[in-house]
C-alpha positions, 0 to 999 in steps of 0.5 A, spaced: 119 652 871 121 649 864 124 654 859 121 657 853 122 652 847 120 658 842 127 661 840 129 654 838 123 653 834 123 660 831 131 658 829 128 651 826 122 655 822 127 660 819 132 655 817 126 652 813 125 658 810 118 660 814 118 667 815 115 672 820 109 676 817 106 680 823 104 680 830 097 677 832 093 677 838 096 678 845 103 675 845 102 670 838 106 671 832 103 670 825 108 666 820 108 663 813 110 656 811 112 656 804 112 648 805 105 648 806 103 655 803 099 656 810 100 661 815 101 659 822 101 661 829 107 661 834 106 663 841 112 667 845 112 662 850 112 655 848 113 651 854 111 644 852 114 640 847 108 637 844 106 644 842 112 646 839 112 639 835 104 641 833 107 647 830 112 643 826 107 639 824 103 644 821 109 647 817 111 640 814 117 639 818 118 633 822 118 633 830 124 636 833 123 636 841 
């Protein structure tokens, strides 16, 4: 089973200035991106690099996984 990519993703998001806003439904978190000025969802157990890269795209960052 693959390791979760969420910790590495959260580190990249924090370095880019994104901030955690609140807990969402279930194990999801709501974050805010100052780059795109939008809120986005981060799952607590992202196992797919495609999903991790999709979150980065929503934030306005290049692919990293």
